[in-house]
GUFIVEX-138535 format. One line per field, with one value per residue: residue in three letters; chain; x, y, z of N, C-alpha, C in turn. Coordinates in steps of 0.2 Angstrom, whole numbers. Last residue first. Layout:
residuo	c(ala;...)
cadena	c(A;...)
nu	c(X;...)
nv	c(Y;...)
nw	c(Z;...)
cau	c(X;...)
cav	c(Y;...)
caw	c(Z;...)
cu	c(X;...)
cv	c(Y;...)
cw	c(Z;...)
% end
This chain:
residuo	c(ile;ser;ile;gln;thr;ile;ile;lys;asp;val;ala;lys;ser;leu;lys;tyr;arg;asp;his;arg;tyr;his;ile;ile;asp;asp;gln;leu;ala;arg;arg;leu;thr;ile;ile;his;asp;pro;leu;thr;thr;thr;glu;ile;pro;thr;thr;ile;val;gly;asn;leu;arg;gln;phe;gly;leu;ser;lys;glu;leu;trp;glu;ile;arg;asp;pro;leu;ser;leu;ser;gly;ala;met;gly;his;glu;lys;gly;ile;asn;asp;ile;phe;ile;val;lys;ala;gln;ser;his;arg;ile;thr;gln;ala;ile;glu;lys;val;leu;leu;cys;pro;met;ile;ser;thr;phe;phe;ser;gly;pro;gly;leu;ile;ile;leu;glu;ala;gln;lys;leu;glu;asp;ile;val;glu;pro;thr;ala;ser;val;glu;pro;thr;leu;ala;ile;glu;gln;pro;val;glu;thr;leu;ala;asp;ile;ser;val;glu;gly;leu;val;thr;glu;gly;cys;ser;leu;arg;gly;ser;leu;his;val;pro;ser;glu;ser;met;pro;met;leu;gly;val;arg;val;lys;leu;leu;asp;arg;val;leu;asn;ile;ala;glu;leu;pro;arg;ile;arg;met;asp;glu;leu;ala;lys;leu;ile;leu;asn;gly;leu;asn;his;gly;ser;leu;glu;gly;asn;gly;gly;phe;arg;tyr;glu;phe;leu;ala;ser;ala;val;thr;pro;lys;val;ile;ile;gln;thr;leu;cys;asn;arg;leu;asp;gly;trp;ala;ile;gly;gly;his;gln;tyr;arg;ile;arg;gly;thr;ser;gly;gly;asn;asp;thr;thr;ala;val;ile;gly;thr;leu;arg;glu;lys;leu;phe;ala;leu;ser;ser;leu;leu;arg;gly;leu;gly;his;gly;gly;gly;leu;ala;val;val;lys;asn;leu;ala;his;leu;asn;pro;his;arg;pro;ser;gln;gln;leu;leu;met)
cadena	c(A;A;A;A;A;A;A;A;A;A;A;A;A;A;A;A;A;A;A;A;A;A;A;A;A;A;A;A;A;A;A;A;A;A;A;A;A;A;A;A;A;A;A;A;A;A;A;A;A;A;A;A;A;A;A;A;A;A;A;A;A;A;A;A;A;A;A;A;A;A;A;A;A;A;A;A;A;A;A;A;A;A;A;A;A;A;A;A;A;A;A;A;A;A;A;A;A;A;A;A;A;A;A;A;A;A;A;A;A;A;A;A;A;A;A;A;A;A;A;A;A;A;A;A;A;A;A;A;A;A;A;A;A;A;A;A;A;A;A;A;A;A;A;A;A;A;A;A;A;A;A;A;A;A;A;A;A;A;A;A;A;A;A;A;A;A;A;A;A;A;A;A;A;A;A;A;A;A;A;A;A;A;A;A;A;A;A;A;A;A;A;A;A;A;A;A;A;A;A;A;A;A;A;A;A;A;A;A;A;A;A;A;A;A;A;A;A;A;A;A;A;A;A;A;A;A;A;A;A;A;A;A;A;A;A;A;A;A;A;A;A;A;A;A;A;A;A;A;A;A;A;A;A;A;A;A;A;A;A;A;A;A;A;A;A;A;A;A;A;A;A;A;A;A;A;A;A;A;A;A;A;A;A;A;A;A;A;A;A;A;A;A;A;A;A;A;A;A;A;A;A;A;A;A;A;A;A;A)
nu	c(-256;-266;-268;-276;-268;-259;-265;-264;-250;-249;-257;-250;-238;-244;-248;-236;-229;-235;-224;-222;-228;-231;-227;-238;-245;-241;-252;-261;-276;-276;-280;-273;-276;-268;-267;-272;-279;-271;-280;-287;-283;-284;-277;-282;-279;-262;-257;-250;-252;-247;-239;-230;-228;-234;-218;-203;-195;-193;-206;-212;-208;-213;-227;-228;-226;-237;-248;-245;-236;-222;-218;-209;-197;-193;-197;-204;-218;-233;-235;-232;-228;-233;-226;-229;-226;-226;-224;-212;-206;-195;-192;-190;-181;-170;-169;-165;-153;-145;-144;-149;-160;-166;-159;-164;-178;-178;-170;-171;-184;-192;-189;-201;-208;-201;-207;-206;-210;-213;-205;-188;-178;-172;-168;-157;-148;-146;-139;-127;-119;-123;-123;-111;-114;-109;-102;-119;-135;-148;-163;-171;-176;-180;-190;-183;-175;-164;-159;-157;-146;-136;-137;-133;-124;-123;-132;-131;-140;-151;-162;-168;-155;-151;-142;-135;-127;-112;-103;-92;-99;-108;-125;-135;-131;-143;-149;-161;-165;-158;-146;-136;-126;-116;-122;-122;-108;-106;-114;-107;-95;-100;-103;-91;-76;-62;-52;-51;-60;-72;-70;-71;-84;-90;-86;-92;-105;-106;-103;-106;-100;-102;-84;-72;-65;-74;-85;-98;-102;-105;-117;-120;-124;-116;-119;-132;-129;-122;-131;-147;-165;-172;-173;-167;-170;-163;-150;-150;-154;-142;-133;-137;-136;-122;-112;-107;-91;-75;-67;-62;-68;-81;-86;-86;-96;-107;-110;-113;-121;-122;-123;-129;-130;-135;-150;-152;-164;-168;-177;-185;-183;-177;-190;-203;-203;-201;-209;-205;-192;-194;-200;-190;-180;-185;-186;-172;-163;-171;-175;-184;-187;-193;-198;-200;-211;-227;-235;-234;-242;-255;-256;-253;-256;-248;-234;-221;-217;-227;-226;-211)
nv	c(-195;-206;-215;-208;-198;-207;-212;-202;-201;-214;-212;-202;-209;-219;-211;-206;-218;-235;-248;-262;-271;-264;-251;-243;-239;-246;-250;-248;-249;-251;-251;-249;-253;-251;-262;-267;-278;-288;-290;-301;-302;-298;-291;-284;-271;-270;-259;-252;-252;-245;-247;-258;-263;-274;-279;-274;-276;-289;-294;-286;-292;-305;-301;-296;-308;-315;-307;-309;-325;-331;-336;-327;-331;-341;-333;-317;-310;-304;-286;-274;-275;-264;-254;-250;-237;-229;-214;-209;-211;-225;-237;-244;-237;-240;-254;-254;-247;-255;-267;-271;-277;-268;-268;-281;-281;-275;-283;-297;-301;-293;-281;-268;-252;-253;-243;-226;-216;-200;-191;-192;-190;-203;-205;-196;-202;-214;-210;-205;-216;-232;-245;-258;-276;-293;-299;-303;-302;-315;-324;-340;-350;-346;-355;-364;-362;-348;-338;-327;-332;-331;-317;-312;-323;-339;-351;-364;-378;-383;-386;-374;-361;-345;-333;-316;-303;-294;-279;-265;-250;-241;-244;-239;-224;-212;-197;-184;-174;-167;-169;-165;-172;-167;-169;-183;-185;-181;-190;-202;-198;-197;-210;-217;-206;-209;-217;-220;-230;-223;-218;-230;-233;-223;-227;-239;-237;-229;-238;-255;-269;-276;-276;-274;-285;-288;-288;-276;-262;-253;-241;-225;-218;-207;-202;-197;-187;-178;-174;-177;-177;-170;-177;-192;-204;-214;-212;-216;-229;-235;-232;-240;-253;-254;-254;-262;-259;-270;-279;-283;-294;-294;-281;-281;-292;-286;-275;-281;-296;-296;-293;-281;-274;-262;-252;-235;-223;-207;-193;-177;-164;-160;-165;-168;-172;-186;-197;-204;-207;-216;-227;-231;-234;-245;-254;-254;-255;-256;-247;-234;-217;-203;-187;-172;-163;-163;-157;-164;-175;-169;-163;-165;-157;-148;-153;-152;-165;-170;-162;-153)
nw	c(-19;-21;-30;-39;-45;-51;-62;-72;-74;-80;-91;-98;-102;-110;-121;-125;-129;-129;-126;-137;-145;-157;-165;-169;-158;-142;-129;-118;-111;-93;-77;-61;-44;-29;-16;-4;-8;-21;-37;-48;-65;-79;-91;-102;-100;-91;-78;-65;-47;-31;-20;-11;2;7;14;5;-6;-8;-8;-17;-29;-28;-28;-41;-48;-44;-49;-63;-64;-74;-86;-91;-86;-95;-111;-114;-106;-114;-116;-109;-91;-78;-67;-50;-38;-22;-15;-1;10;13;17;5;-2;7;5;-9;-9;0;-8;-23;-28;-36;-48;-53;-56;-69;-78;-75;-71;-81;-93;-91;-85;-67;-54;-48;-35;-30;-23;-18;-9;-8;-21;-22;-12;-18;-29;-24;-22;-29;-17;-17;-20;-19;-35;-38;-32;-34;-33;-30;-38;-55;-66;-79;-90;-93;-101;-92;-85;-94;-96;-83;-72;-66;-56;-45;-39;-32;-38;-40;-42;-40;-50;-52;-61;-56;-57;-53;-46;-45;-46;-55;-63;-68;-75;-77;-91;-101;-113;-123;-126;-117;-105;-105;-105;-92;-84;-86;-79;-66;-64;-65;-64;-73;-77;-90;-91;-92;-105;-112;-109;-117;-129;-131;-131;-142;-152;-151;-160;-172;-175;-171;-177;-192;-201;-202;-191;-176;-172;-164;-154;-155;-168;-165;-156;-164;-174;-165;-162;-148;-136;-129;-122;-129;-126;-112;-112;-119;-109;-99;-105;-107;-97;-83;-77;-79;-92;-104;-109;-103;-106;-120;-121;-115;-124;-136;-128;-110;-97;-85;-73;-69;-70;-66;-63;-69;-63;-65;-64;-76;-85;-88;-101;-101;-100;-111;-108;-97;-103;-112;-103;-97;-108;-112;-99;-83;-67;-59;-57;-47;-47;-38;-37;-45;-54;-66;-63;-63;-76;-90;-101;-107;-117;-122;-125;-133;-144;-148)
cau	c(-249;-266;-264;-279;-274;-256;-264;-270;-253;-245;-258;-256;-238;-240;-253;-241;-226;-235;-229;-220;-225;-237;-223;-233;-249;-239;-247;-255;-273;-276;-279;-276;-274;-273;-264;-268;-283;-272;-274;-288;-282;-290;-275;-283;-285;-266;-257;-252;-250;-251;-246;-232;-225;-238;-225;-207;-196;-187;-201;-213;-206;-206;-224;-229;-221;-231;-247;-244;-242;-224;-223;-216;-201;-196;-193;-201;-211;-230;-236;-238;-226;-232;-229;-226;-230;-222;-228;-214;-213;-197;-193;-194;-188;-172;-170;-171;-159;-147;-147;-144;-156;-169;-159;-157;-176;-182;-170;-164;-178;-193;-188;-195;-208;-203;-203;-209;-205;-216;-212;-194;-181;-175;-174;-163;-151;-149;-145;-132;-122;-121;-127;-115;-111;-114;-103;-112;-130;-144;-158;-168;-178;-175;-190;-187;-181;-166;-159;-163;-153;-138;-138;-140;-124;-121;-130;-131;-136;-145;-158;-171;-161;-150;-148;-134;-133;-116;-107;-94;-94;-102;-119;-137;-130;-138;-148;-155;-167;-159;-151;-142;-132;-115;-121;-129;-112;-102;-116;-114;-95;-97;-109;-96;-82;-68;-53;-48;-53;-71;-70;-65;-79;-91;-84;-84;-102;-107;-98;-109;-99;-107;-91;-77;-65;-68;-83;-92;-103;-100;-115;-117;-128;-116;-113;-131;-133;-119;-125;-142;-159;-171;-178;-165;-172;-171;-152;-148;-158;-149;-132;-136;-143;-127;-114;-111;-98;-79;-69;-59;-62;-77;-85;-82;-89;-104;-108;-107;-120;-123;-117;-130;-128;-129;-147;-151;-158;-168;-171;-185;-187;-172;-183;-201;-205;-195;-210;-212;-194;-190;-203;-196;-179;-184;-192;-177;-162;-166;-176;-179;-189;-188;-200;-195;-204;-222;-236;-231;-235;-253;-256;-251;-261;-250;-241;-224;-213;-226;-232;-215)
cav	c(-192;-200;-217;-214;-196;-202;-216;-204;-195;-212;-217;-201;-203;-221;-215;-202;-214;-228;-243;-257;-274;-266;-257;-246;-241;-241;-252;-243;-251;-247;-256;-246;-256;-248;-260;-261;-272;-286;-289;-297;-304;-297;-294;-292;-273;-270;-265;-250;-256;-245;-244;-256;-257;-269;-281;-275;-269;-285;-298;-284;-285;-304;-305;-292;-302;-318;-308;-303;-321;-328;-340;-327;-325;-343;-337;-323;-310;-309;-293;-275;-275;-270;-253;-255;-240;-234;-219;-209;-208;-219;-232;-247;-237;-233;-251;-257;-245;-248;-267;-267;-281;-269;-262;-280;-284;-272;-276;-294;-303;-293;-288;-271;-259;-255;-249;-231;-221;-205;-192;-194;-184;-199;-209;-195;-195;-214;-213;-200;-212;-225;-241;-253;-270;-288;-298;-306;-299;-311;-321;-334;-349;-347;-349;-363;-365;-353;-344;-327;-332;-337;-321;-311;-319;-333;-349;-357;-375;-380;-391;-378;-366;-351;-336;-324;-306;-298;-283;-271;-256;-239;-245;-242;-232;-214;-204;-187;-179;-164;-172;-160;-174;-167;-162;-180;-187;-178;-183;-201;-200;-191;-205;-218;-209;-204;-216;-214;-232;-227;-213;-226;-238;-224;-220;-239;-241;-226;-233;-249;-264;-277;-278;-269;-285;-287;-294;-279;-268;-255;-248;-229;-224;-210;-204;-202;-193;-181;-178;-173;-180;-169;-174;-187;-198;-214;-211;-209;-224;-235;-229;-233;-250;-254;-248;-263;-260;-264;-278;-277;-293;-300;-283;-277;-292;-292;-274;-277;-291;-299;-296;-284;-281;-262;-258;-240;-227;-214;-197;-185;-167;-161;-162;-166;-165;-181;-192;-202;-203;-209;-223;-229;-228;-238;-252;-253;-251;-257;-252;-239;-223;-208;-193;-177;-161;-167;-155;-157;-176;-172;-159;-170;-161;-146;-154;-146;-161;-174;-162;-160)
caw	c(-18;-16;-24;-36;-41;-46;-56;-69;-72;-74;-86;-96;-97;-104;-117;-123;-124;-132;-123;-133;-139;-153;-162;-174;-164;-147;-134;-119;-117;-99;-83;-67;-51;-34;-22;-4;-7;-14;-33;-43;-59;-74;-85;-102;-99;-97;-82;-71;-53;-37;-19;-17;0;6;13;11;-3;-8;-4;-10;-28;-28;-22;-35;-48;-43;-42;-60;-65;-68;-82;-94;-83;-89;-107;-117;-107;-110;-118;-113;-98;-81;-73;-54;-43;-27;-17;-8;11;10;22;10;-4;6;11;-6;-13;1;-1;-20;-25;-29;-43;-50;-50;-64;-78;-78;-67;-73;-91;-93;-87;-74;-56;-53;-37;-34;-21;-22;-11;-2;-18;-26;-11;-12;-30;-27;-16;-31;-22;-14;-21;-16;-28;-36;-35;-30;-37;-28;-31;-50;-62;-73;-91;-89;-104;-97;-82;-92;-102;-86;-78;-66;-63;-46;-43;-28;-37;-35;-44;-37;-48;-51;-58;-61;-53;-57;-45;-49;-43;-48;-63;-63;-76;-73;-87;-94;-110;-121;-129;-124;-107;-105;-111;-97;-84;-89;-86;-70;-64;-70;-60;-72;-70;-88;-91;-86;-99;-112;-107;-109;-127;-131;-126;-136;-151;-151;-155;-167;-177;-169;-169;-188;-198;-204;-195;-181;-171;-170;-155;-149;-167;-170;-154;-158;-176;-168;-164;-155;-138;-133;-119;-130;-133;-114;-109;-122;-116;-98;-103;-112;-99;-89;-76;-78;-85;-101;-111;-103;-99;-117;-124;-112;-117;-135;-134;-116;-99;-92;-73;-72;-68;-71;-60;-70;-63;-66;-59;-70;-86;-81;-100;-101;-94;-110;-114;-96;-98;-115;-108;-93;-104;-116;-105;-87;-72;-59;-60;-49;-49;-39;-37;-41;-47;-66;-63;-57;-70;-85;-99;-101;-116;-120;-121;-127;-140;-148)
cu	c(-251;-259;-263;-275;-277;-262;-262;-269;-260;-248;-255;-259;-244;-240;-250;-246;-231;-233;-229;-225;-222;-234;-227;-230;-244;-243;-247;-251;-267;-273;-281;-275;-277;-271;-269;-265;-279;-275;-276;-282;-284;-289;-281;-280;-286;-274;-262;-251;-253;-248;-250;-239;-227;-235;-229;-215;-200;-189;-195;-209;-207;-204;-216;-226;-222;-226;-240;-244;-240;-231;-225;-221;-208;-199;-196;-197;-209;-222;-232;-240;-233;-231;-227;-229;-226;-227;-224;-219;-216;-205;-195;-196;-192;-179;-172;-173;-165;-152;-149;-147;-150;-165;-161;-156;-168;-179;-173;-164;-171;-187;-188;-195;-201;-205;-206;-204;-208;-210;-216;-200;-188;-179;-176;-169;-157;-152;-149;-139;-128;-124;-123;-118;-115;-110;-108;-107;-123;-139;-154;-163;-176;-178;-185;-185;-186;-173;-162;-164;-158;-145;-140;-141;-131;-121;-128;-128;-136;-140;-152;-167;-163;-157;-147;-141;-132;-122;-111;-98;-97;-97;-114;-131;-132;-137;-142;-155;-161;-162;-152;-148;-138;-121;-120;-128;-119;-106;-112;-116;-102;-97;-106;-101;-88;-74;-58;-49;-49;-63;-69;-64;-72;-86;-85;-82;-95;-105;-100;-104;-103;-106;-96;-84;-71;-70;-77;-91;-97;-103;-110;-115;-125;-119;-113;-125;-132;-122;-122;-136;-153;-164;-178;-172;-171;-173;-160;-151;-157;-154;-139;-136;-143;-133;-120;-114;-101;-87;-74;-62;-58;-70;-80;-81;-84;-97;-105;-105;-113;-122;-118;-123;-128;-126;-140;-148;-158;-162;-172;-178;-188;-176;-179;-194;-204;-197;-204;-213;-201;-192;-200;-200;-185;-183;-191;-183;-169;-166;-170;-180;-183;-190;-194;-199;-199;-215;-230;-231;-232;-245;-253;-251;-258;-255;-242;-231;-216;-222;-231;-220)
cv	c(-184;-197;-211;-216;-202;-200;-212;-208;-197;-206;-216;-206;-202;-215;-217;-206;-209;-223;-237;-252;-268;-269;-259;-252;-245;-244;-246;-245;-246;-250;-251;-250;-252;-250;-257;-258;-266;-279;-287;-296;-299;-300;-292;-295;-281;-273;-265;-257;-253;-249;-244;-253;-254;-262;-275;-276;-269;-278;-293;-288;-283;-297;-304;-295;-298;-312;-311;-303;-314;-324;-337;-331;-324;-337;-338;-327;-317;-309;-298;-282;-276;-270;-260;-254;-245;-237;-223;-215;-208;-217;-225;-242;-239;-232;-244;-255;-248;-245;-260;-265;-278;-274;-263;-274;-282;-275;-273;-287;-299;-295;-289;-278;-261;-250;-251;-237;-226;-209;-197;-194;-186;-193;-206;-199;-194;-207;-213;-203;-208;-220;-234;-248;-264;-281;-293;-302;-302;-307;-316;-331;-343;-346;-350;-357;-365;-356;-350;-334;-331;-337;-328;-316;-318;-329;-341;-355;-368;-377;-389;-384;-370;-355;-343;-326;-314;-301;-288;-276;-262;-245;-243;-242;-234;-222;-206;-194;-182;-169;-169;-164;-169;-168;-162;-173;-184;-179;-179;-194;-199;-192;-199;-213;-211;-208;-210;-212;-226;-229;-217;-221;-234;-228;-220;-232;-240;-230;-230;-243;-258;-272;-279;-271;-280;-287;-294;-286;-272;-261;-250;-236;-228;-217;-209;-206;-198;-187;-182;-177;-176;-172;-173;-184;-192;-207;-211;-207;-217;-230;-229;-229;-242;-251;-248;-256;-261;-265;-272;-275;-287;-299;-289;-279;-288;-293;-280;-276;-288;-294;-299;-287;-285;-269;-259;-246;-234;-218;-204;-188;-175;-164;-164;-164;-163;-174;-186;-197;-200;-204;-216;-225;-226;-233;-245;-250;-249;-253;-253;-245;-228;-214;-197;-184;-166;-163;-158;-155;-169;-173;-162;-166;-167;-151;-152;-147;-155;-169;-165;-159)
cw	c(-16;-14;-20;-30;-37;-42;-50;-62;-68;-71;-80;-90;-94;-99;-110;-118;-121;-127;-128;-131;-135;-146;-156;-171;-169;-154;-139;-125;-119;-105;-89;-73;-56;-41;-27;-10;-7;-14;-26;-38;-53;-67;-80;-96;-99;-96;-88;-76;-59;-43;-25;-17;-7;5;12;10;3;-4;-3;-5;-20;-26;-22;-28;-43;-43;-40;-52;-62;-69;-76;-90;-85;-85;-100;-111;-110;-111;-113;-115;-102;-88;-77;-61;-47;-32;-22;-10;4;11;20;15;1;3;11;0;-10;-3;1;-13;-21;-25;-36;-46;-48;-57;-72;-78;-69;-70;-83;-91;-89;-79;-63;-54;-42;-36;-24;-19;-15;-4;-12;-23;-16;-11;-24;-28;-18;-25;-23;-19;-17;-17;-25;-39;-33;-35;-32;-33;-28;-43;-56;-69;-85;-91;-100;-101;-87;-89;-99;-91;-80;-72;-62;-53;-44;-32;-33;-34;-39;-39;-45;-49;-57;-57;-58;-54;-50;-49;-48;-43;-55;-64;-72;-75;-83;-89;-103;-117;-127;-128;-115;-107;-111;-104;-90;-89;-90;-77;-67;-70;-65;-69;-69;-81;-89;-85;-92;-106;-107;-106;-119;-128;-125;-130;-144;-149;-156;-161;-172;-171;-167;-181;-193;-200;-197;-185;-177;-168;-161;-150;-160;-169;-158;-156;-170;-171;-167;-157;-146;-136;-124;-127;-134;-121;-112;-119;-119;-104;-102;-111;-104;-91;-83;-77;-85;-94;-107;-105;-99;-110;-121;-115;-114;-128;-133;-122;-106;-93;-80;-72;-72;-69;-64;-66;-64;-66;-60;-64;-79;-80;-93;-100;-95;-105;-113;-102;-97;-110;-111;-98;-100;-113;-109;-94;-77;-64;-60;-52;-50;-41;-39;-42;-43;-58;-63;-57;-64;-79;-95;-98;-109;-117;-118;-122;-133;-143)
% end
């Protein structure tokens, strides 16, 4: 594949460790676009999902949210195989298995066998021949919660996505510790990437883990935020780009963000400490998703501007 072998990413190839944080669809797209970095790239995945197959499994059997981890794994695969197709298989029909993803069930089975979530992911990575690193933000079950202006608290990603107003505050319930290896990866990182993805339910959850936020705050790595192609659905869509930056820096520390990759139609002037790269990055077929090659070139370009 051109993306896997291309020499046209000199700045990225010069880095020893790149770490990206987020949720399933957006993070998976980014990881697949940078997969040529192989072991030098690690994705840290939010584990607060409580919808769909993942939500049903969590409601009935407990445990962490596996859906976004599975989604990232399948997007990183360079060459589809029978094993990857099996891992992504979704049951049809009307029975109890209807709508369940086999990959979620496999990962849940490994969890029930008392295998560490990180080790379970590594077992599947070996099976699918995925060389990019992938880690859950925490190995403990956790949900996302939001506090509204009226004082009410809502629990769960699905409920937060359904809100009609931006929450005053979001938090993890209960507070959980980071996966230890996540902290090690962040300490080694030269570049840390946030996004793209759903702002409150994919990007922010990782930053709500205190050790993760503190490690990024004190890291020497440059930090960039990749904006979505289009406006988010629901209340998150009412946030301007400066609003999102304010939320991020509230977690990471003032002026901790070094760069933003956004679209040409985003004309807002950002604070002086943030380098802004505006590019048309949409995929030619699926217009609301980033084109993998265009995205990787944009990341490579902004590296020169933020002086890594």
